[in-house]
MIDOSE-1310 file (N, C-alpha, C; in nm, 2 decimals, decimal comma, always signed):
residues 283
mntr	+0,08/-0,12/+0,00/+0,00/+0,00/+0,00/+0,09/+0,12/+0,00; +0,07/+0,21/-0,10/+0,15/+0,33/-0,10/+0,09/+0,44/-0,01; +0,16/+0,56/-0,01/+0,13/+0,66/+0,08/-0,01/+0,72/+0,05; -0,04/+0,73/-0,08/-0,17/+0,79/-0,12/-0,29/+0,70/-0,07
eirk	-0,27/+0,57/-0,09/-0,38/+0,48/-0,04/-0,40/+0,49/+0,11; -0,28/+0,50/+0,18/-0,29/+0,51/+0,32/-0,36/+0,63/+0,37; -0,33/+0,75/+0,30/-0,39/+0,87/+0,34/-0,54/+0,87/+0,31; -0,58/+0,80/+0,20/-0,73/+0,79/+0,18/-0,80/+0,70/+0,28
rias	-0,73/+0,60/+0,33/-0,78/+0,51/+0,43/-0,80/+0,59/+0,56; -0,69/+0,66/+0,60/-0,70/+0,74/+0,72/-0,81/+0,84/+0,72; -0,83/+0,91/+0,60/-0,94/+1,00/+0,59/-1,08/+0,93/+0,60; -1,09/+0,82/+0,55/-1,21/+0,74/+0,56/-1,24/+0,70/+0,70
ikkt	-1,14/+0,66/+0,77/-1,16/+0,62/+0,91/-1,19/+0,74/+1,00; -1,14/+0,85/+0,97/-1,17/+0,98/+1,04/-1,32/+1,01/+1,03; -1,38/+0,99/+0,91/-1,52/+1,01/+0,89/-1,60/+0,91/+0,97; -1,56/+0,79/+0,97/-1,62/+0,68/+1,05/-1,62/+0,72/+1,20
qqit	-1,51/+0,77/+1,24/-1,49/+0,81/+1,38/-1,59/+0,92/+1,42; -1,61/+1,02/+1,33/-1,70/+1,13/+1,35/-1,84/+1,07/+1,37; -1,88/+0,97/+1,29/-2,01/+0,91/+1,30/-2,03/+0,84/+1,43; -1,93/+0,76/+1,47/-1,94/+0,68/+1,59/-1,95/+0,77/+1,71
kamk	-1,87/+0,88/+1,71/-1,88/+0,98/+1,82/-2,02/+1,04/+1,83; -2,07/+1,08/+1,72/-2,21/+1,14/+1,72/-2,31/+1,04/+1,77; -2,30/+0,91/+1,72/-2,39/+0,81/+1,77/-2,38/+0,78/+1,91; -2,26/+0,79/+1,96/-2,24/+0,77/+2,11/-2,30/+0,88/+2,19
mvaa	-2,29/+1,00/+2,14/-2,35/+1,12/+2,21/-2,50/+1,11/+2,21; -2,56/+1,07/+2,10/-2,71/+1,05/+2,09/-2,75/+0,94/+2,18; -2,68/+0,83/+2,18/-2,72/+0,71/+2,27/-2,70/+0,75/+2,41; -2,60/+0,83/+2,45/-2,58/+0,87/+2,59/-2,70/+0,95/+2,64
vryr	-2,75/+1,04/+2,56/-2,87/+1,12/+2,60/-2,99/+1,03/+2,61; -3,01/+0,94/+2,52/-3,12/+0,85/+2,53/-3,11/+0,75/+2,64; -2,99/+0,71/+2,67/-2,97/+0,62/+2,78/-3,00/+0,69/+2,92; -2,96/+0,81/+2,94/-2,99/+0,88/+3,06/-3,14/+0,90/+3,08
kalq	-3,21/+0,93/+2,97/-3,35/+0,95/+2,98/-3,42/+0,81/+3,01; -3,37/+0,71/+2,94/-3,43/+0,57/+2,96/-3,41/+0,53/+3,10; -3,29/+0,55/+3,16/-3,26/+0,51/+3,29/-3,34/+0,59/+3,40; -3,36/+0,72/+3,37/-3,45/+0,80/+3,46/-3,59/+0,74/+3,46
nlta	-3,64/+0,71/+3,34/-3,78/+0,66/+3,34/-3,79/+0,52/+3,40; -3,69/+0,44/+3,39/-3,69/+0,31/+3,45/-3,68/+0,32/+3,60; -3,59/+0,41/+3,65/-3,58/+0,42/+3,79/-3,70/+0,48/+3,86; -3,77/+0,57/+3,79/-3,89/+0,64/+3,84/-4,01/+0,54/+3,84
nrpy	-4,01/+0,44/+3,75/-4,12/+0,35/+3,74/-4,11/+0,23/+3,83; -3,99/+0,19/+3,87/-3,97/+0,07/+3,95/-4,04/+0,07/+4,08; -4,04/+0,18/+4,16/-4,12/+0,18/+4,29/-4,26/+0,16/+4,27; -4,32/+0,23/+4,17/-4,46/+0,21/+4,14/-4,50/+0,07/+4,10
rqem	-4,41/+0,01/+4,02/-4,43/-0,13/+3,98/-4,42/-0,22/+4,09; -4,33/-0,20/+4,18/-4,31/-0,29/+4,30/-4,43/-0,28/+4,39; -4,48/-0,16/+4,42/-4,59/-0,14/+4,51/-4,72/-0,21/+4,44; -4,73/-0,19/+4,31/-4,84/-0,26/+4,24/-4,84/-0,41/+4,26
eyii	-4,72/-0,46/+4,25/-4,70/-0,61/+4,27/-4,74/-0,65/+4,41; -4,70/-0,57/+4,51/-4,73/-0,60/+4,65/-4,88/-0,60/+4,67; -4,95/-0,50/+4,62/-5,09/-0,49/+4,64/-5,16/-0,60/+4,57; -5,13/-0,63/+4,45/-5,20/-0,74/+4,37/-5,17/-0,87/+4,44
gdli	-5,04/-0,89/+4,48/-5,01/-1,02/+4,55/-5,09/-1,04/+4,68; -5,11/-0,93/+4,75/-5,19/-0,94/+4,87/-5,34/-0,96/+4,84; -5,39/-0,90/+4,74/-5,53/-0,92/+4,70/-5,55/-1,06/+4,65; -5,46/-1,12/+4,58/-5,47/-1,25/+4,53/-5,47/-1,35/+4,64
akkn	-5,38/-1,32/+4,74/-5,37/-1,41/+4,86/-5,50/-1,41/+4,94; -5,57/-1,30/+4,94/-5,70/-1,29/+5,02/-5,82/-1,33/+4,94; -5,81/-1,35/+4,81/-5,93/-1,39/+4,73/-5,98/-1,52/+4,77; -6,11/-1,54/+4,75/-6,17/-1,67/+4,77/-6,13/-1,77/+4,67
dnye	-6,10/-1,89/+4,71/-6,05/-2,00/+4,62/-6,15/-2,03/+4,51; -6,28/-2,01/+4,54/-6,38/-2,04/+4,44/-6,39/-1,93/+4,33; -6,33/-1,82/+4,36/-6,33/-1,71/+4,26/-6,23/-1,73/+4,15; -6,28/-1,74/+4,03/-6,20/-1,76/+3,91/-6,21/-1,64/+3,81
hpyf	-6,10/-1,58/+3,78/-6,10/-1,47/+3,69/-6,02/-1,52/+3,56; -6,06/-1,47/+3,45/-6,00/-1,52/+3,32/-5,85/-1,50/+3,32; -5,79/-1,41/+3,40/-5,65/-1,39/+3,41/-5,58/-1,51/+3,48; -5,65/-1,58/+3,56/-5,59/-1,69/+3,64/-5,61/-1,83/+3,58
iark	-5,71/-1,84/+3,48/-5,75/-1,97/+3,43/-5,65/-2,02/+3,33; -5,60/-2,14/+3,35/-5,51/-2,20/+3,26/-5,59/-2,28/+3,15; -5,57/-2,24/+3,03/-5,64/-2,30/+2,92/-5,58/-2,44/+2,88; -5,62/-2,54/+2,94/-5,56/-2,67/+2,92/-5,59/-2,73/+2,78
kaek	-5,70/-2,69/+2,72/-5,73/-2,74/+2,59/-5,65/-2,68/+2,48; -5,60/-2,56/+2,51/-5,52/-2,48/+2,41/-5,38/-2,55/+2,39; -5,34/-2,56/+2,27/-5,21/-2,63/+2,25/-5,09/-2,53/+2,22; -5,13/-2,40/+2,18/-5,02/-2,31/+2,14/-4,98/-2,21/+2,26
elli	-4,86/-2,16/+2,24/-4,82/-2,05/+2,33/-4,80/-1,93/+2,25; -4,82/-1,81/+2,31/-4,79/-1,68/+2,25/-4,67/-1,62/+2,31; -4,57/-1,59/+2,22/-4,44/-1,54/+2,27/-4,43/-1,39/+2,22; -4,40/-1,30/+2,31/-4,38/-1,16/+2,28/-4,23/-1,14/+2,27
lits	-4,17/-1,12/+2,16/-4,03/-1,10/+2,14/-3,99/-0,95/+2,13; -3,92/-0,90/+2,22/-3,88/-0,76/+2,23/-3,74/-0,74/+2,19; -3,72/-0,68/+2,07/-3,58/-0,65/+2,02/-3,58/-0,50/+1,98; -3,46/-0,46/+1,93/-3,45/-0,32/+1,88/-3,50/-0,30/+1,74
dkgf	-3,52/-0,18/+1,70/-3,55/-0,15/+1,56/-3,43/-0,13/+1,48; -3,32/-0,09/+1,55/-3,19/-0,06/+1,48/-3,08/-0,14/+1,54; -2,97/-0,14/+1,46/-2,85/-0,22/+1,51/-2,75/-0,13/+1,58; -2,62/-0,17/+1,58/-2,52/-0,09/+1,64/-2,54/-0,09/+1,79
cgsf	-2,59/-0,20/+1,85/-2,61/-0,20/+2,00/-2,54/-0,33/+2,06; -2,43/-0,37/+2,00/-2,35/-0,48/+2,06/-2,42/-0,61/+2,05; -2,42/-0,68/+2,17/-2,48/-0,81/+2,18/-2,63/-0,81/+2,22; -2,69/-0,69/+2,21/-2,83/-0,67/+2,26/-2,93/-0,77/+2,20
nstl	-2,92/-0,78/+2,06/-3,01/-0,87/+1,99/-2,96/-1,01/+1,97; -2,83/-1,03/+1,96/-2,78/-1,16/+1,92/-2,81/-1,27/+2,02; -2,79/-1,25/+2,14/-2,81/-1,36/+2,24/-2,96/-1,38/+2,26; -3,04/-1,28/+2,25/-3,18/-1,28/+2,27/-3,24/-1,37/+2,15
lknc	-3,20/-1,34/+2,03/-3,25/-1,40/+1,91/-3,21/-1,55/+1,90; -3,09/-1,58/+1,95/-3,05/-1,72/+1,95/-3,14/-1,80/+2,05; -3,17/-1,75/+2,16/-3,26/-1,82/+2,26/-3,40/-1,83/+2,20; -3,44/-1,73/+2,13/-3,58/-1,74/+2,07/-3,58/-1,84/+1,96
lkql	-3,48/-1,85/+1,88/-3,47/-1,95/+1,77/-3,47/-2,09/+1,83; -3,39/-2,11/+1,93/-3,39/-2,24/+2,00/-3,52/-2,28/+2,05; -3,60/-2,19/+2,11/-3,73/-2,22/+2,16/-3,83/-2,25/+2,05; -3,82/-2,18/+1,94/-3,91/-2,20/+1,83/-3,89/-2,33/+1,76
rlng	-3,76/-2,37/+1,75/-3,73/-2,50/+1,69/-3,77/-2,62/+1,78; -3,77/-2,60/+1,91/-3,81/-2,70/+2,00/-3,96/-2,72/+2,00; -4,03/-2,61/+1,99/-4,18/-2,61/+2,00/-4,24/-2,63/+1,86; -4,17/-2,60/+1,76/-4,22/-2,61/+1,62/-4,33/-2,51/+1,60
sgtd	-4,45/-2,56/+1,55/-4,56/-2,48/+1,52/-4,65/-2,45/+1,64; -4,60/-2,49/+1,76/-4,67/-2,47/+1,88/-4,66/-2,33/+1,94; -4,58/-2,24/+1,88/-4,56/-2,11/+1,93/-4,59/-2,01/+1,82; -4,67/-1,91/+1,86/-4,70/-1,79/+1,77/-4,62/-1,68/+1,83
vial	-4,56/-1,59/+1,74/-4,47/-1,49/+1,79/-4,53/-1,35/+1,75; -4,52/-1,26/+1,85/-4,55/-1,12/+1,82/-4,42/-1,05/+1,83; -4,37/-0,99/+1,73/-4,24/-0,92/+1,72/-4,25/-0,77/+1,75; -4,19/-0,73/+1,86/-4,18/-0,59/+1,89/-4,04/-0,54/+1,87
gkkg	-4,02/-0,49/+1,75/-3,89/-0,45/+1,70/-3,86/-0,51/+1,57; -3,80/-0,43/+1,48/-3,77/-0,47/+1,34/-3,66/-0,58/+1,34; -3,57/-0,58/+1,43/-3,46/-0,68/+1,43/-3,52/-0,82/+1,45; -3,61/-0,83/+1,54/-3,67/-0,96/+1,56/-3,76/-1,01/+1,45
rdfl	-3,83/-0,92/+1,39/-3,91/-0,95/+1,27/-3,82/-1,00/+1,15; -3,72/-0,93/+1,13/-3,63/-0,96/+1,01/-3,55/-1,09/+1,04; -3,51/-1,11/+1,17/-3,44/-1,24/+1,20/-3,53/-1,36/+1,18; -3,65/-1,35/+1,23/-3,75/-1,46/+1,21/-3,78/-1,49/+1,06
garg	-3,80/-1,38/+0,99/-3,83/-1,40/+0,85/-3,72/-1,46/+0,77; -3,60/-1,43/+0,80/-3,48/-1,49/+0,73/-3,46/-1,63/+0,76; -3,53/-1,68/+0,87/-3,51/-1,82/+0,91/-3,64/-1,91/+0,89; -3,73/-1,85/+0,82/-3,85/-1,93/+0,78/-3,96/-1,92/+0,88
fsam	-3,95/-1,83/+0,98/-4,06/-1,81/+1,08/-4,12/-1,67/+1,05; -4,25/-1,66/+1,07/-4,31/-1,53/+1,05/-4,39/-1,49/+1,18; -4,39/-1,36/+1,20/-4,45/-1,31/+1,32/-4,60/-1,29/+1,29; -4,69/-1,33/+1,38/-4,83/-1,31/+1,35/-4,87/-1,16/+1,36
aeyn	-4,79/-1,08/+1,44/-4,81/-0,94/+1,45/-4,68/-0,87/+1,48; -4,67/-0,75/+1,45/-4,54/-0,68/+1,47/-4,57/-0,53/+1,51; -4,48/-0,48/+1,60/-4,49/-0,34/+1,64/-4,35/-0,28/+1,63; -4,35/-0,18/+1,54/-4,22/-0,11/+1,52/-4,22/+0,03/+1,57
gvmn	-4,11/+0,08/+1,61/-4,10/+0,22/+1,65/-4,16/+0,25/+1,79; -4,19/+0,15/+1,87/-4,25/+0,17/+2,00/-4,16/+0,24/+2,09; -4,03/+0,21/+2,08/-3,93/+0,27/+2,18/-3,90/+0,41/+2,14; -3,93/+0,46/+2,02/-3,91/+0,60/+1,98/-3,99/+0,69/+2,07
alny	-4,11/+0,65/+2,10/-4,20/+0,74/+2,19/-4,26/+0,65/+2,29; -4,18/+0,59/+2,38/-4,23/+0,49/+2,47/-4,30/+0,56/+2,59; -4,42/+0,52/+2,61/-4,50/+0,57/+2,72/-4,61/+0,46/+2,76; -4,67/+0,49/+2,87/-4,77/+0,39/+2,93/-4,89/+0,37/+2,84
vsad	-4,93/+0,48/+2,77/-5,05/+0,47/+2,68/-5,02/+0,37/+2,57; -4,90/+0,38/+2,51/-4,87/+0,29/+2,40/-4,86/+0,14/+2,45; -4,80/+0,13/+2,57/-4,79/-0,01/+2,63/-4,92/-0,07/+2,66; -5,01/+0,02/+2,71/-5,15/-0,03/+2,75/-5,22/-0,07/+2,62
kivk	-5,20/+0,00/+2,51/-5,27/-0,03/+2,38/-5,23/-0,17/+2,34; -5,10/-0,20/+2,34/-5,04/-0,33/+2,30/-5,10/-0,44/+2,39; -5,10/-0,41/+2,52/-5,15/-0,51/+2,62/-5,30/-0,55/+2,59; -5,38/-0,45/+2,56/-5,52/-0,48/+2,52/-5,53/-0,58/+2,41
eill	-5,44/-0,56/+2,31/-5,45/-0,65/+2,19/-5,40/-0,79/+2,23; -5,30/-0,80/+2,32/-5,25/-0,92/+2,36/-5,36/-1,00/+2,44; -5,43/-0,92/+2,53/-5,54/-0,98/+2,61/-5,65/-1,04/+2,52; -5,68/-0,97/+2,41/-5,78/-1,02/+2,32/-5,74/-1,16/+2,26
kffs	-5,61/-1,17/+2,23/-5,56/-1,30/+2,18/-5,57/-1,41/+2,28; -5,53/-1,37/+2,41/-5,53/-1,47/+2,51/-5,67/-1,51/+2,55; -5,77/-1,42/+2,55/-5,90/-1,45/+2,59/-5,98/-1,53/+2,47; -5,92/-1,53/+2,36/-5,98/-1,61/+2,25/-5,98/-1,76/+2,27
gnyk	-5,89/-1,80/+2,37/-5,89/-1,94/+2,40/-5,79/-2,02/+2,32; -5,72/-1,96/+2,23/-5,62/-2,03/+2,14/-5,49/-2,06/+2,21; -5,46/-1,98/+2,32/-5,33/-1,99/+2,38/-5,34/-2,03/+2,52; -5,25/-2,12/+2,56/-5,25/-2,17/+2,70/-5,17/-2,07/+2,79
evti	-5,07/-2,00/+2,73/-5,00/-1,90/+2,81/-4,94/-1,80/+2,72; -4,90/-1,68/+2,78/-4,84/-1,57/+2,71/-4,70/-1,54/+2,78; -4,60/-1,55/+2,71/-4,46/-1,52/+2,77/-4,40/-1,41/+2,69; -4,31/-1,34/+2,76/-4,23/-1,23/+2,70/-4,08/-1,27/+2,71
myne	-4,01/-1,25/+2,60/-3,87/-1,27/+2,59/-3,81/-1,14/+2,57; -3,72/-1,09/+2,66/-3,66/-0,96/+2,64/-3,53/-0,95/+2,71; -3,46/-0,83/+2,70/-3,34/-0,81/+2,77/-3,36/-0,73/+2,90; -3,33/-0,78/+3,01/-3,34/-0,71/+3,14/-3,22/-0,62/+3,16
fkvv	-3,24/-0,50/+3,20/-3,12/-0,41/+3,23/-3,05/-0,45/+3,35; -2,92/-0,46/+3,34/-2,84/-0,49/+3,46/-2,75/-0,37/+3,49; -2,65/-0,35/+3,41/-2,56/-0,23/+3,42/-2,55/-0,18/+3,27; -2,48/-0,06/+3,26/-2,47/+0,00/+3,13/-2,41/-0,09/+3,02
tqak	-2,32/-0,18/+3,07/-2,25/-0,26/+2,97/-2,30/-0,40/+2,96; -2,41/-0,43/+3,03/-2,46/-0,57/+3,04/-2,61/-0,57/+3,04; -2,67/-0,67/+2,97/-2,81/-0,70/+2,97/-2,83/-0,85/+2,98; -2,94/-0,89/+3,04/-2,96/-1,04/+3,06/-3,09/-1,08/+3,00
tkif	-3,08/-1,18/+2,91/-3,20/-1,23/+2,85/-3,29/-1,30/+2,95; -3,42/-1,26/+2,95/-3,51/-1,31/+3,05/-3,64/-1,35/+2,98; -3,70/-1,46/+3,03/-3,83/-1,50/+2,99/-3,93/-1,48/+3,10; -4,03/-1,40/+3,08/-4,13/-1,37/+3,18/-4,27/-1,42/+3,14
kllp	-4,33/-1,50/+3,23/-4,47/-1,55/+3,20/-4,57/-1,44/+3,24; -4,64/-1,38/+3,14/-4,73/-1,28/+3,16/-4,87/-1,33/+3,20; -4,92/-1,43/+3,13/-5,05/-1,49/+3,15/-5,04/-1,64/+3,14; -5,12/-1,72/+3,21/-5,21/-1,67/+3,32/-5,13/-1,63/+3,44
latg	-5,19/-1,55/+3,53/-5,13/-1,50/+3,65/-5,12/-1,62/+3,75; -5,02/-1,61/+3,83/-5,01/-1,71/+3,94/-5,11/-1,69/+4,04; -5,17/-1,79/+4,09/-5,28/-1,78/+4,19/-5,23/-1,78/+4,33; -5,10/-1,82/+4,35/-5,05/-1,83/+4,48/-4,99/-1,70/+4,53
gkkt	-5,07/-1,60/+4,55/-5,02/-1,47/+4,59/-4,96/-1,47/+4,73; -4,87/-1,38/+4,76/-4,81/-1,37/+4,89/-4,87/-1,25/+4,97; -4,90/-1,27/+5,09/-4,95/-1,16/+5,17/-4,84/-1,07/+5,20; -4,86/-0,94/+5,17/-4,75/-0,84/+5,20/-4,79/-0,74/+5,29
lsse	-4,92/-0,73/+5,33/-4,97/-0,63/+5,42/-5,00/-0,70/+5,55; -4,94/-0,64/+5,66/-4,95/-0,71/+5,79/-5,09/-0,70/+5,85; -5,16/-0,60/+5,82/-5,29/-0,58/+5,88/-5,40/-0,62/+5,79; -5,52/-0,66/+5,85/-5,64/-0,69/+5,77/-5,72/-0,57/+5,74
fife	-5,77/-0,56/+5,61/-5,84/-0,44/+5,57/-5,98/-0,48/+5,52; -6,07/-0,39/+5,54/-6,20/-0,40/+5,48/-6,20/-0,33/+5,35; -6,24/-0,40/+5,24/-6,22/-0,34/+5,10/-6,36/-0,28/+5,06; -6,35/-0,16/+5,00/-6,46/-0,10/+4,95/-6,43/-0,06/+4,80
pdlk	-6,49/-0,11/+4,70/-6,60/-0,21/+4,71/-6,54/-0,34/+4,75; -6,60/-0,45/+4,72/-6,56/-0,58/+4,76/-6,43/-0,62/+4,68; -6,37/-0,73/+4,73/-6,24/-0,78/+4,68/-6,25/-0,81/+4,53; -6,36/-0,88/+4,49/-6,38/-0,92/+4,35/-6,38/-0,79/+4,26
slle	-6,45/-0,69/+4,30/-6,46/-0,57/+4,22/-6,32/-0,50/+4,21; -6,25/-0,50/+4,32/-6,11/-0,45/+4,31/-6,02/-0,52/+4,21; -6,03/-0,65/+4,22/-5,95/-0,73/+4,12/-5,99/-0,71/+3,98; -6,12/-0,70/+3,96/-6,17/-0,67/+3,82/-6,12/-0,54/+3,77
ellp	-6,10/-0,44/+3,85/-6,05/-0,31/+3,81/-5,90/-0,30/+3,80; -5,83/-0,37/+3,90/-5,69/-0,35/+3,91/-5,61/-0,45/+3,82; -5,66/-0,56/+3,79/-5,58/-0,66/+3,72/-5,54/-0,62/+3,58; -5,63/-0,56/+3,50/-5,59/-0,51/+3,36/-5,48/-0,40/+3,37
kyis	-5,50/-0,32/+3,47/-5,40/-0,21/+3,49/-5,26/-0,27/+3,54; -5,27/-0,37/+3,62/-5,15/-0,44/+3,67/-5,07/-0,50/+3,55; -5,14/-0,57/+3,46/-5,08/-0,63/+3,34/-5,01/-0,52/+3,26; -5,07/-0,41/+3,24/-5,02/-0,30/+3,16/-4,89/-0,24/+3,23
vify	-4,90/-0,23/+3,37/-4,78/-0,18/+3,44/-4,66/-0,27/+3,43; -4,69/-0,40/+3,44/-4,58/-0,50/+3,43/-4,52/-0,49/+3,29; -4,61/-0,49/+3,19/-4,56/-0,48/+3,05/-4,48/-0,35/+3,02; -4,53/-0,24/+3,07/-4,46/-0,11/+3,05/-4,32/-0,12/+3,12
gill	-4,32/-0,18/+3,24/-4,19/-0,19/+3,31/-4,09/-0,27/+3,23; -4,14/-0,38/+3,16/-4,05/-0,46/+3,08/-4,00/-0,39/+2,96; -4,08/-0,30/+2,90/-4,04/-0,22/+2,79/-3,93/-0,12/+2,83; -3,95/-0,06/+2,95/-3,85/+0,03/+3,01/-3,72/-0,04/+3,03
esna	-3,72/-0,16/+3,08/-3,60/-0,24/+3,10/-3,53/-0,26/+2,97; -3,60/-0,31/+2,87/-3,54/-0,34/+2,74/-3,48/-0,21/+2,68; -3,55/-0,10/+2,69/-3,51/+0,03/+2,63/-3,38/+0,08/+2,69; -3,37/+0,07/+2,83/-3,25/+0,11/+2,90/-3,13/+0,02/+2,86
aeqg	-3,16/-0,11/+2,85/-3,05/-0,20/+2,81/-3,00/-0,17/+2,67; -3,09/-0,15/+2,58/-3,06/-0,12/+2,44/-2,97/+0,01/+2,43; -3,02/+0,11/+2,49/-2,94/+0,24/+2,48/-2,81/+0,23/+2,55; -2,80/+0,16/+2,66/-2,67/+0,15/+2,73/-2,57/+0,07/+2,65
lrmt	-2,62/-0,04/+2,59/-2,53/-0,12/+2,51/-2,49/-0,05/+2,38; -2,58/+0,03/+2,32/-2,55/+0,11/+2,20/-2,44/+0,22/+2,24; -2,46/+0,28/+2,35/-2,36/+0,38/+2,39/-2,22/+0,32/+2,41; -2,21/+0,21/+2,48/-2,08/+0,14/+2,50/-2,03/+0,09/+2,37
smeq	-2,11/+0,04/+2,29/-2,07/-0,02/+2,16/-2,01/+0,09/+2,07; -2,07/+0,21/+2,07/-2,02/+0,32/+1,99/-1,89/+0,38/+2,05; -1,88/+0,37/+2,18/-1,76/+0,42/+2,25/-1,64/+0,32/+2,21; -1,67/+0,19/+2,21/-1,57/+0,10/+2,17/-1,53/+0,11/+2,03
atkn	-1,63/+0,14/+1,94/-1,60/+0,16/+1,80/-1,51/+0,28/+1,78; -1,54/+0,38/+1,86/-1,45/+0,51/+1,84/-1,31/+0,48/+1,89; -1,29/+0,40/+2,00/-1,16/+0,36/+2,04/-1,09/+0,28/+1,93; -1,16/+0,19/+1,87/-1,10/+0,10/+1,76/-1,06/+0,19/+1,65
teel	-1,13/+0,29/+1,61/-1,09/+0,38/+1,50/-0,96/+0,45/+1,54; -0,95/+0,49/+1,66/-0,83/+0,56/+1,71/-0,71/+0,47/+1,70; -0,72/+0,35/+1,74/-0,61/+0,25/+1,73/-0,57/+0,22/+1,59; -0,67/+0,21/+1,50/-0,65/+0,18/+1,36/-0,58/+0,30/+1,30
mkkl	-0,62/+0,42/+1,33/-0,55/+0,54/+1,28/-0,41/+0,55/+1,32; -0,38/+0,51/+1,44/-0,24/+0,51/+1,49/-0,15/+0,41/+1,41; -0,21/+0,29/+1,39/-0,14/+0,19/+1,31/-0,11/+0,24/+1,17; -0,21/+0,30/+1,11/-0,20/+0,35/+0,97/-0,10/+0,46/+0,96
tlqy	-0,11/+0,55/+1,06/-0,01/+0,66/+1,06/+0,13/+0,61/+1,07; +0,15/+0,51/+1,16/+0,29/+0,45/+1,17/+0,33/+0,39/+1,04; +0,23/+0,32/+0,98/+0,26/+0,25/+0,85/+0,29/+0,36/+0,74; +0,22/+0,47/+0,75/+0,24/+0,58/+0,65/+0,38/+0,64/+0,67
nkvr	+0,42/+0,66/+0,79/+0,55/+0,72/+0,82/+0,66/+0,62/+0,77; +0,64/+0,49/+0,79/+0,74/+0,39/+0,75/+0,76/+0,39/+0,60; +0,64/+0,39/+0,53/+0,64/+0,39/+0,38/+0,70/+0,52/+0,33; +0,67/+0,63/+0,39/+0,72/+0,76/+0,34/+0,87/+0,76/+0,37
qgni	+0,92/+0,71/+0,48/+1,06/+0,71/+0,51/+1,13/+0,62/+0,42; +1,07/+0,51/+0,38/+1,13/+0,42/+0,28/+1,14/+0,48/+0,15; +1,04/+0,56/+0,11/+1,05/+0,63/-0,02/+1,16/+0,73/-0,02; +1,17/+0,81/+0,09/+1,27/+0,91/+0,09/+1,41/+0,85/+0,09
tkel	+1,43/+0,74/+0,16/+1,56/+0,67/+0,16/+1,59/+0,62/+0,02; +1,49/+0,56/-0,05/+1,51/+0,52/-0,18/+1,55/+0,63/-0,28; +1,48/+0,74/-0,27/+1,52/+0,86/-0,35/+1,66/+0,91/-0,32; +1,70/+0,91/-0,19/+1,83/+0,95/-0,16/+1,94/+0,86/-0,22
ndlv	+1,91/+0,73/-0,21/+2,00/+0,63/-0,27/+2,01/+0,64/-0,42; +1,90/+0,68/-0,48/+1,90/+0,70/-0,63/+1,98/+0,82/-0,66; +1,97/+0,93/-0,58/+2,05/+1,05/-0,60/+2,20/+1,02/-0,59; +2,23/+0,95/-0,47/+2,37/+0,92/-0,45/+2,43/+0,83/-0,56
ggaa	+2,35/+0,73/-0,60/+2,39/+0,64/-0,71/+2,41/+0,72/-0,84; +2,32/+0,81/-0,87/+2,33/+0,89/-0,99/+2,45/+0,98/-0,99; +2,48/+1,04/-0,87/+2,59/+1,13/-0,86/+2,72/+1,06/-0,88; +2,73/+0,93/-0,82/+2,85/+0,85/-0,83/+2,87/+0,81/-0,97
avs	+2,76/+0,78/-1,04/+2,78/+0,74/-1,18/+2,83/+0,85/-1,27; +2,79/+0,98/-1,24/+2,83/+1,09/-1,32/+2,98/+1,12/-1,30; +3,02/+1,11/-1,17/+3,16/+1,14/-1,14/+3,25/+1,03/-1,18
C-alpha cells in the first residue's frame, strides 16, 4: 500500500470516527432518559406487585378470573419477542434471538410470535418463521399509553382461548455494559399470591370488584416496566458499543499513521539512494 492509499484510508476512518462519536452522544442522551424513566417506574411497579399479591392471597379460592385460568385445551403458546428497531447495539439482539430461535425449533408450530422491534421480525423472516403481528417504533416514543394499547391487543388474543399461556422474551437491564435475556410469564397469572400487608383491611368495594378493576392495569404496568427495562438495556449497550468503535478507529488510525511514516521514510531513503547512485555514476 502506497502513501496515497494510506492517506485515503486514514481520511475514511476519520469520517467513520465522527459518525461513531455522534452516535455515542445521541445514545448517551437516550440512555440517561431511559434510565431515569426506568428508575422512576420501579417503585410504582413494585408497590403494584405487592398490592396485587396481597389481594390474590386474600381472594376466595372459588373465585376464578380469566387472568388466572389455565387453558388446558389450548395447544399453542404466545411469545412476545422484544428486540431493537436498529443495530449498532452490541450483543443486545444476538443472544436474545439465539434463545428465541432455539425455543421456536423445539416447539415447532406450537408457538406464535409477536415481534416488537424490526430486528426480531427480520431475524425470524430470514429463518423461515413469520410473526403473527409486529410493532415497530414503539421505543421511539415509549409511554404507558402505547404499552397499554399493546396489552389490550395481547389480552384479546389470550381470551380467544387459542393460547395456554403468554410469555415475554426480552433483555433485562443490569448495568450499562450488560443486559440479561429473560423469559417472563405474563399470563395466566399465578394464583399463589403472597400476603405483603401485615394488617387486615375491609375493602370498598368488595375484593372481587377491586381485582376486576386492578388486574388489567396491573398487566399494563408490568408490560410497561419490561419495555423500560429493554429500552434502557438497548441504549446502554449502544452507547458502550459506539464508544468501543470510536476507540477502535483511534487504534487503527495510529497503526495506519505509523505505517504511513514507514512507507514515506522508505520512499525518501530510496530517493536519496537513487540520487547518491546517480551522482556517483556521473563522477
